[in-house]
C-alpha positions, -999 to 999 in steps of 0.1 A, spaced: -137 -451 445 -100 -443 433 -90 -446 469 -108 -479 473 -91 -492 443 -57 -484 456 -64 -497 489 -75 -532 475 -51 -537 444 -19 -552 452 7 -528 433 43 -545 431 63 -526 458 98 -542 456 125 -528 436 131 -536 397 157 -563 403 137 -585 426 108 -581 401 130 -593 374 143 -624 398 108 -633 407 98 -634 374 126 -656 363 119 -679 393 85 -683 377 97 -693 344 124 -718 360 94 -733 378 74 -735 343 46 -714 358 20 -693 340 19 -657 348 0 -626 339 19 -592 342 1 -559 340 21 -529 335 -5 -503 346 -5 -465 339 -33 -442 346 -52 -452 313 -54 -488 328 -67 -474 360 -93 -452 347 -105 -483 322 -106 -505 353 -126 -477 373 -150 -476 346 -156 -514 337 -162 -539 361 -150 -568 337 -118 -550 330 -112 -540 368 -116 -579 375 -89 -586 348 -63 -564 364 -72 -579 400 -66 -614 388 -33 -606 372 -2 -622 391 19 -589 388 4 -554 386 36 -531 380 34 -491 381 45 -483 348 31 -448 346 46 -420 368 7 -408 372 2 -440 394 32 -430 417 17 -395 419 -19 -407 430 -5 -431 456 18 -402 471 -11 -379 472 -37 -406 488 -9 -415 512 -8 -452 501 18 -477 499 42 -465 470 45 -489 444 77 -494 424 78 -473 392 91 -498 366 83 -486 330 73 -516 308 98 -512 281 126 -513 309 109 -547 323 113 -559 289 149 -549 283 156 -565 315 138 -597 307 157 -598 272 189 -595 289 182 -625 311 167 -643 283 201 -643 263 219 -658 296 193 -684 304 184 -690 268 149 -689 271 122 -688 243 108 -652 234 77 -646 218 64 -611 203 28 -602 194 19 -569 186 24 -537 163 24 -535 126 40 -560 104 70 -538 93 75 -522 127 74 -558 145 102 -572 118 124 -543 124 120 -548 163 129 -582 157 158 -575 138 174 -549 165 165 -572 193 184 -600 176 215 -573 169 213 -558 203 211 -589 225 232 -617 208 220 -653 209 186 -644 219 161 -670 212 129 -655 193 106 -684 189 81 -668 172 62 -634 165 31 -621 150 17 -585 143 -12 -574 162 -39 -567 135 -50 -602 132 -88 -614 128 -83 -654 134 -75 -654 170 -72 -693 172 -44 -689 145 -22 -668 170 -30 -688 200 -19 -720 180 11 -704 167 22 -693 202 15 -729 213 37 -745 188 64 -720 196 64 -730 232 75 -695 248 87 -687 281 78 -650 279 52 -637 256 55 -597 251 19 -587 243 19 -554 226 -17 -546 215 -21 -515 236 -49 -514 267 -74 -528 272 -70 -553 243 -39 -568 255 -50 -573 292 -83 -589 276 -64 -610 256 -42 -624 279 -71 -630 303 -91 -646 280 -67 -671 265 -40 -676 294 -57 -709 304 -49 -724 269 -11 -724 277 9 -747 298 33 -724 309 47 -687 302 49 -653 314 25 -633 296 32 -593 299 12 -563 284 40 -541 272 18 -512 253 43 -497 229 76 -513 238 77 -530 200 73 -497 184 103 -485 207 129 -512 202 118 -510 163 132 -475 165 98 -464 151 92 -446 184 119 -429 205 119 -426 243 119 -393 261 156 -380 268 172 -394 299 166 -358 318 129 -359 310 127 -394 322 142 -384 354 118 -354 358 89 -379 353 81 -359 318 82 -388 297 44 -387 291 46 -351 278 73 -362 254 52 -390 240 24 -363 234 45 -336 219 63 -362 195 30 -381 187 1 -357 185 -23 -385 179 -18 -396 216 -36 -363 222 -68 -381 229 -53 -402 257 -47 -364 275 -85 -367 285 -80 -398 301 -50 -386 322 -71 -354 329 -97 -377 339 -74 -396 363 -57 -365 381 -91 -347 384 -106 -376 402 -75 -380 424 -78 -344 436 -113 -349 442 -107 -376 464 -80 -361 483 -100 -329 487 -129 -346 501 -109 -365 525 -94 -330 536 -129 -315 540 -143 -348 560 -113 -347 584 -119 -308 589 -159 -315 596 -144 -343 620 -119 -322 638 -145 -293 641 -171 -315 657 -149 -329 680 -138 -294 690 -174 -284 695 -178 -313 719 -150 -307 741 -163 -269 742 -196 -282 754 -180 -306 779 -160 -280 796 -193 -256 801 
C-alpha cells in the first residue's frame, strides 16, 4: 500500500535551490502550477481517501516537507526526496519575489494573525509586493476567488491546513490564468510570530515535529496520524523482509533437493 504509493508518486528529488529556480521559471513563463508540501498527515489522508490521493498525484510539485517522508523513503529503500520545509520554501520565494517584483497573495489563518504576518513580511522583505490577502475562515468561496483574480498574483500561499488547502487549490486552479499555488500549512502563523519554529539544533536533529507537539498540545491529535504512518511503514518493511526470507529459504531447499 504505502510502498506502491512511494513508487508511483513523483516526489521532488533535486536540491532546494533548484526547486526555487524551477518555480521562478514557471512564473516567468506565466504558467499555472500546484505545489504540495507533503508531510505524513498528507500521505495518510491520501492513502485513506481516493479523491485526495488523486489531488496529490495531480500536483505539479510534491515536496517532502515532513522528515517522516524521508524516513519512510530510506526504510523502504526508495529514491530519497529532498527535504524542504514549507516555511523555508515560502521564505525563499519571498526573497525572490522582492528581487523580481512579483505579486504575492496570502490566504489563511485568523484575521489578526494574518495582519501581523503581512506587517512582519513587509518589514523583513523590503519592497515586497503583497497584492492581497484574506483570512482562512471564509464562507463565501466565490468572493475569495474573485479577490485573488483581481489581485493577479504570481504566487498564492494557501495556509488552510491539509487536506483543505490542497482541496481548495485543486477545486479552483482552473479558474485562474496564471500563478503558483502552494499549500503552506501553518507558515503564516510562523511568519506572524504567533508560532515559533523549533530551535536550529532540534531542526538539525529532525525533531521539529516533537517541538511543535510540546509547544502546542492541541497538535497531540496529529500524533495518532503520525503513529499510523510509522506503524504502516514498519509493517510494510517487515512484510518485505519476511517475503524475502521465505523466498531465500525456498531457493535453498531447491538447491539441496537438486544436489541429492
